[in-house]
C-alpha positions, 0 to 999 in steps of 0.5 A: 419942291414937292407936289401932291396928286390924287392917285387911284390904285386898283388891285386885280388878279394880276397885281396893282394898277395906279393912275393919276386922273389929273395927269392924262396918261400918267399910270404905272403898275406893280406886283405889290402895293409898295411896288406900285406906289414907288413906280407911281411916284417915279411916273409922277416925277417924270410926268411933272418934269415935262410941265410948264410952271403954269400947267403944274400950278393948275394941275396940282390944285385939283383934288379928287375924292373917293368914297364907297356908297351903299345902294339898294337894288330892288 
């Protein structure tokens, strides 16, 4: 069975960092975008394998949206 979880990926001078806000402590890193995505899939898989079916159902329906907002600074 597959599940979808919102994942945040950030890039800095050291590489990429990813985390899943719905799963406290579930995070990974990588040198490239492809690497961090593969590493994060593994982290998600390992994390959700520790959850009960009830926990998994509750956490997998949580959606997180991201956008960019432009603001004026006086």
